C-alpha positions as CSV (number, residue, x, y, z in Angstrom):
1,M,-11.7,-12.4,-15.5
2,T,-12.1,-13.6,-11.8
3,K,-12.7,-11.0,-9.6
4,M,-9.5,-10.6,-7.3
5,N,-10.6,-10.0,-3.7
6,L,-7.5,-7.9,-2.1
7,K,-6.7,-9.1,1.2
8,Y,-3.8,-6.8,1.9
9,L,-4.6,-3.7,0.2
10,D,-7.4,-1.4,1.4
11,F,-7.8,1.5,-1.2
12,D,-9.1,5.1,0.3
13,Y,-10.5,6.6,-3.0
14,S,-10.4,10.3,-4.0
15,E,-11.2,12.3,-6.7
16,D,-10.2,15.9,-7.8
17,A,-12.5,18.8,-9.8
18,D,-11.0,17.0,-13.1
19,G,-12.2,13.5,-12.4
20,V,-9.1,12.4,-11.9
21,G,-9.4,9.3,-9.3
22,T,-6.8,8.2,-7.1
23,F,-6.8,4.8,-5.3
24,D,-3.9,4.9,-1.8
25,A,-3.2,2.3,0.3
26,M,-1.1,1.0,2.6
27,A,0.1,-2.4,3.6
28,S,2.4,-3.5,6.6
29,V,3.6,-6.9,6.7
30,S,5.7,-9.7,9.0
31,P,8.6,-11.2,6.7
32,A,5.7,-14.6,6.3
33,Q,3.3,-12.4,4.2
34,I,5.7,-10.2,2.0
35,P,4.9,-13.1,-1.0
36,A,1.4,-12.4,-0.6
37,L,1.1,-9.1,-0.4
38,H,3.9,-8.7,-3.6
39,A,1.8,-11.1,-5.9
40,E,-1.6,-9.1,-4.9
41,I,0.7,-5.7,-5.8
42,G,1.9,-7.8,-9.2
43,A,-1.6,-9.0,-9.7
44,L,-3.0,-5.3,-9.7
45,L,-0.3,-4.0,-11.6
46,A,-0.5,-6.8,-14.3
47,W,-4.3,-6.2,-14.8
48,A,-3.7,-2.4,-15.1
49,H,-1.0,-3.0,-17.8
50,Q,-3.0,-6.0,-20.1
51,H,-6.1,-4.2,-19.9
52,W,-4.8,-0.4,-20.4
53,P,-1.1,-1.4,-22.6
54,D,0.9,1.8,-22.8
55,A,-1.1,4.2,-20.9
56,C,0.7,4.3,-17.9
57,G,2.0,7.7,-17.8
58,A,1.7,11.1,-16.1
59,L,-1.9,12.2,-16.6
60,E,-1.2,15.3,-17.4
61,D,1.2,14.2,-20.5
62,G,-1.8,12.3,-21.8
63,G,-1.7,8.6,-19.8
64,E,-4.9,7.2,-19.0
65,W,-3.3,5.9,-15.5
66,H,0.0,6.0,-13.6
67,Y,1.0,4.5,-10.2
68,D,3.0,5.4,-7.4
69,L,5.1,2.5,-5.4
70,Q,7.4,3.2,-2.2
71,G,8.3,0.5,0.3
72,V,10.4,0.9,3.5
73,Q,11.6,-2.1,5.9
74,E,11.8,-1.6,10.2
75,V,13.2,-3.7,13.0
76,S,11.1,-2.8,16.1
77,T,12.8,-3.1,19.3
78,P,10.3,-2.9,22.7
79,L,11.1,-1.3,25.5
80,V,11.2,-2.5,28.9
81,L,10.1,0.7,30.9
82,T,10.2,0.6,34.6
83,F,9.8,4.0,36.9
84,D,12.6,4.3,39.9
85,D,10.6,5.9,42.3
86,T,13.3,6.4,44.5
87,A,15.2,8.6,41.3
88,G,12.0,9.9,40.1
89,Q,12.9,8.5,36.4
90,L,11.9,6.3,33.8
91,R,14.6,3.7,33.1
92,T,14.5,1.9,29.9
93,E,16.0,-1.3,29.0
94,A,16.1,-2.7,25.2
95,G,14.1,-5.8,24.4
96,S,14.6,-8.6,21.7
97,P,14.5,-7.1,18.3
98,T,11.5,-8.3,16.1
99,P,11.5,-9.5,12.9
100,P,11.2,-6.7,10.5
101,R,7.7,-5.2,8.9
102,T,7.8,-4.3,5.9
103,T,5.4,-1.3,4.5
104,I,4.5,-0.9,1.1
105,T,2.6,2.4,-0.1
106,L,1.0,2.0,-3.5
107,T,-1.3,4.8,-5.3
108,V,-3.0,4.1,-8.3
109,S,-4.8,6.7,-10.2
110,G,-6.2,7.3,-13.3
111,N,-9.3,8.7,-15.8
112,A,-12.8,7.7,-15.0
113,A,-13.1,4.7,-17.2
114,F,-9.8,3.5,-15.2
115,C,-11.1,3.8,-12.1
116,A,-14.5,2.2,-12.4
117,A,-12.6,-0.9,-14.1
118,L,-10.2,-1.0,-11.4
119,R,-12.8,-0.8,-9.0
120,E,-14.7,-3.9,-10.5
121,A,-12.2,-5.9,-11.4
122,F,-10.9,-6.0,-7.2
123,E,-14.3,-5.4,-5.7
124,I,-13.2,-1.8,-4.6
125,E,-16.1,0.1,-2.7
């Protein structure tokens, strides 16, 4: 398999006393970047399912790897802030809303063999 460079998922890695490794990533993208982020997540999860078929499940129940995927979409409205020195108060006025940003978090956990293979396949340090 050709190694895949991850553009949107930047993983932090931790390991517990039992040797279970956990990769955590969060990506926040504009609407134009959503397809690329989805493709990156899809490629990683497809790889895991292909190389560890029927092994996805809670590690405490005998699974070799597991993942948690969550997302949120938020619209940001900038505020124009001014200070009214006569009244001694801030004044705010809502600006134009920006396009929504989508934030996705992905956590992938696994045994030592799974974690080593994931690191190699996706060049995760």
